[in-house]
Backbone as CSV, one residue per row, in Angstrom:
resi,resn,N_x,N_y,N_z,CA_x,CA_y,CA_z,C_x,C_y,C_z
1,MET,37.946,-4.822,-12.656,37.536,-5.561,-14.171,39.003,-4.633,-14.906
2,ASP,39.457,-5.132,-15.717,40.537,-4.176,-16.237,40.014,-3.862,-17.696
3,GLN,41.160,-2.691,-17.969,40.571,-1.966,-19.192,40.208,-2.928,-20.794
4,LYS,40.435,-3.770,-20.719,40.092,-4.986,-21.904,38.673,-5.384,-21.751
5,GLU,38.221,-6.029,-20.405,37.160,-6.349,-19.874,35.847,-5.418,-19.836
6,GLN,36.615,-4.083,-19.714,35.692,-2.820,-19.314,35.129,-2.326,-20.839
7,GLU,36.190,-2.410,-21.770,35.836,-2.341,-23.390,34.911,-3.543,-23.950
8,LEU,35.361,-4.695,-23.461,34.930,-5.472,-24.088,33.124,-5.512,-23.359
9,SER,32.912,-5.204,-22.396,31.528,-5.482,-22.083,30.900,-3.979,-22.382
10,GLU,31.336,-2.723,-22.867,31.017,-1.948,-23.144,30.209,-2.286,-24.869
11,ILE,31.161,-2.739,-25.562,31.068,-3.412,-26.643,29.759,-4.664,-26.779
12,ARG,29.988,-5.103,-25.877,28.846,-6.598,-25.958,27.520,-5.739,-25.740
13,LYS,27.281,-4.860,-24.849,26.081,-4.175,-24.462,25.615,-3.113,-26.040
14,LYS,26.418,-2.804,-26.515,26.256,-1.620,-27.567,25.953,-2.739,-29.189
15,LEU,26.464,-4.624,-29.099,26.279,-5.003,-30.247,24.686,-5.374,-29.673
16,LYS,24.217,-5.367,-28.588,22.802,-6.535,-28.299,22.118,-5.117,-28.475
17,GLU,22.144,-3.764,-28.297,21.195,-3.070,-28.326,21.365,-2.859,-30.243
18,LEU,22.283,-2.904,-31.119,22.286,-2.585,-32.051,22.076,-3.784,-33.222
19,ILE,21.904,-4.573,-32.466,21.190,-5.905,-33.085,19.712,-5.862,-32.892
20,VAL,19.028,-5.983,-31.783,17.934,-5.824,-31.818,17.154,-4.519,-32.428
21,THR,18.001,-3.517,-32.223,17.131,-1.980,-33.403,17.344,-2.526,-34.606
22,GLY,18.695,-2.604,-34.928,18.983,-2.661,-36.396,18.455,-3.652,-36.945
23,LEU,17.908,-4.791,-36.494,17.603,-6.323,-36.971,15.638,-6.181,-36.866
24,SER,15.597,-5.082,-36.054,13.810,-4.987,-35.791,13.543,-6.108,-35.253
25,LEU,14.331,-6.051,-34.184,13.480,-7.718,-33.561,12.826,-7.576,-32.153
26,GLU,11.619,-7.827,-32.462,10.496,-6.999,-31.889,9.999,-7.677,-30.587
27,GLY,10.085,-7.677,-29.516,10.034,-8.508,-28.241,10.852,-9.042,-27.776
28,VAL,12.201,-8.391,-28.092,13.494,-9.174,-27.646,14.126,-7.914,-26.436
29,ASP,14.454,-8.376,-25.804,15.365,-7.106,-24.847,16.724,-7.351,-24.842
30,PRO,17.653,-6.247,-25.129,18.943,-6.770,-25.277,19.375,-7.289,-23.865
31,LYS,19.004,-6.737,-23.042,19.678,-7.088,-21.834,19.691,-8.469,-21.242
32,LEU,18.231,-9.088,-21.781,18.250,-10.890,-22.153,18.896,-11.666,-22.811
33,ILE,19.645,-10.690,-23.797,20.482,-11.694,-24.761,22.020,-12.060,-23.876
34,LYS,21.668,-13.679,-24.070,23.086,-14.289,-23.010,24.125,-13.694,-23.909
35,ASP,25.149,-13.526,-23.109,26.772,-13.235,-23.800,26.687,-14.604,-24.696
36,ASP,26.927,-15.544,-24.202,27.446,-16.962,-25.239,26.430,-17.243,-25.749
37,GLU,24.989,-16.916,-25.783,23.511,-17.430,-26.742,24.370,-17.563,-28.199
38,ILE,24.103,-18.704,-28.527,24.218,-18.780,-30.193,23.156,-17.585,-30.924
39,LEU,24.077,-16.829,-32.088,22.761,-15.818,-32.670,21.998,-16.528,-33.694
40,PHE,22.813,-17.726,-34.422,22.220,-17.858,-35.406,21.317,-19.661,-35.145
41,GLY,20.589,-19.748,-35.935,19.687,-21.308,-35.899,18.568,-21.212,-34.740
42,GLU,19.013,-22.088,-33.597,18.578,-22.443,-32.929,18.522,-21.586,-31.278
43,GLY,19.683,-20.959,-31.735,19.851,-20.048,-30.718,18.496,-18.643,-30.867
44,LEU,19.415,-16.971,-31.097,18.489,-16.332,-31.272,17.301,-16.347,-32.627
45,GLY,17.722,-17.248,-33.504,17.155,-17.952,-34.240,17.228,-16.397,-36.196
46,LEU,18.681,-15.965,-35.552,19.079,-14.750,-36.364,19.121,-15.677,-38.054
47,ASP,19.323,-15.049,-39.302,19.786,-15.568,-40.646,20.295,-15.340,-41.217
48,SER,21.103,-15.774,-42.727,21.945,-15.130,-43.378,21.577,-13.274,-43.776
49,LEU,20.634,-13.273,-44.165,19.884,-11.428,-44.654,20.730,-10.995,-42.669
50,ASP,19.963,-11.370,-41.775,20.675,-10.996,-40.786,22.169,-10.640,-40.655
51,ALA,22.874,-11.759,-41.105,24.596,-11.538,-41.257,24.800,-10.575,-41.933
52,VAL,23.817,-10.132,-42.889,24.623,-9.391,-43.996,23.986,-8.103,-43.157
53,GLU,23.237,-7.810,-42.371,22.904,-6.637,-41.602,23.996,-6.197,-40.587
54,ILE,24.200,-7.566,-39.684,25.205,-7.439,-38.680,26.529,-6.409,-39.149
55,VAL,26.882,-7.073,-40.876,28.007,-6.260,-41.365,28.057,-5.224,-41.251
56,VAL,26.867,-4.653,-42.234,26.768,-3.454,-42.364,26.359,-2.580,-41.049
57,LEU,26.282,-3.323,-39.628,26.133,-2.167,-38.413,27.510,-2.372,-37.989
58,LEU,28.543,-3.245,-38.363,29.565,-3.077,-37.780,30.571,-2.314,-38.525
59,GLN,30.377,-2.335,-39.647,30.664,-1.134,-40.406,30.043,0.687,-40.003
60,ARG,29.105,0.455,-40.235,28.638,1.930,-39.815,29.158,2.331,-38.314
61,ASN,29.286,1.275,-36.964,29.306,2.028,-36.038,30.828,1.868,-35.520
62,TRP,31.763,1.112,-36.327,33.065,0.974,-35.698,34.250,0.898,-37.393
63,GLY,33.340,1.072,-38.032,34.465,1.167,-39.483,35.187,-0.140,-39.702
64,LEU,34.308,-1.375,-39.572,34.970,-2.662,-39.505,34.371,-3.018,-40.880
65,GLU,35.197,-3.795,-42.093,35.048,-4.563,-43.088,35.005,-5.961,-42.736
66,VAL,34.276,-7.097,-42.797,34.331,-8.085,-42.770,34.796,-8.717,-43.985
67,LYS,35.997,-8.681,-44.413,36.381,-9.195,-46.072,36.121,-11.137,-45.780
68,ASP,36.947,-11.579,-45.212,36.898,-12.996,-44.661,35.662,-13.789,-43.887
69,MET,34.766,-14.282,-45.158,33.543,-14.631,-44.545,33.674,-15.944,-43.441
70,LYS,35.001,-16.872,-43.892,35.075,-17.690,-42.541,35.418,-16.886,-41.501
71,GLU,36.467,-16.196,-41.007,36.189,-15.631,-40.044,35.118,-14.977,-39.767
72,GLY,34.428,-14.391,-40.471,33.344,-13.562,-39.730,32.434,-14.370,-38.896
73,GLN,32.256,-15.641,-39.803,31.258,-17.208,-39.487,31.422,-17.592,-38.187
74,LYS,32.839,-17.456,-37.826,32.969,-17.665,-36.420,33.334,-16.306,-35.546
75,ALA,33.427,-15.386,-35.876,32.692,-13.959,-35.274,31.919,-13.999,-34.780
76,PHE,30.685,-14.435,-35.891,29.345,-14.547,-35.403,28.416,-15.183,-34.903
77,SER,29.353,-16.047,-34.023,28.465,-17.145,-33.304,28.087,-16.983,-32.187
78,SER,28.390,-16.119,-31.360,27.340,-15.649,-30.433,28.081,-13.877,-30.065
79,ILE,27.454,-13.017,-28.928,27.681,-12.015,-28.497,29.495,-11.681,-28.139
80,ASN,29.896,-12.677,-27.558,31.158,-12.621,-26.653,32.294,-13.026,-28.079
81,THR,31.786,-13.353,-28.894,32.750,-13.679,-30.124,32.961,-12.169,-30.898
82,LEU,31.828,-11.771,-31.511,31.436,-10.715,-31.985,32.461,-9.715,-31.292
83,ALA,32.109,-9.388,-29.778,32.786,-8.074,-28.912,34.067,-8.797,-29.364
84,ASN,35.114,-10.113,-28.887,36.071,-10.005,-29.076,36.629,-9.572,-30.900
85,TYR,35.952,-9.964,-31.622,36.169,-9.290,-32.874,36.336,-7.605,-32.858
86,VAL,34.992,-7.229,-32.544,35.439,-5.729,-32.697,36.705,-5.252,-32.185
87,TYR,36.586,-5.798,-30.934,38.052,-5.368,-29.922,39.153,-5.567,-31.127
88,ASP,39.331,-6.868,-31.171,40.498,-6.813,-31.792,40.460,-6.290,-32.913
89,HIS,39.758,-6.009,-33.877,40.014,-5.663,-34.883,39.676,-3.354,-35.169
90,ILE,39.213,-3.108,-33.729,39.308,-1.535,-33.497,40.938,-1.253,-33.206
91,LYS,41.197,-2.228,-32.355,42.744,-2.494,-31.596,44.066,-2.111,-32.434
92,LYS,43.307,-2.687,-33.750,44.768,-2.633,-34.823,45.098,-0.858,-35.689
């Protein structure tokens, strides 16, 4: 596993834990959230208030600000897309 993949793996793990604890998802095991599972609607069932909370979690944990909501919508579709978003923005 190369350096980038290792870092992405760590970010995915942390994101799952942050989402479950930060959004108080009772009965959800972070380890059981699939990396490509859709986070909103049919998938994990998150809503727009959860999206706002995720923005706060990103800011608190990585110092990231999501300014462009169109970009944010793409980034927030799954754990994979969110991890890539975090990775790309903390490397700048």
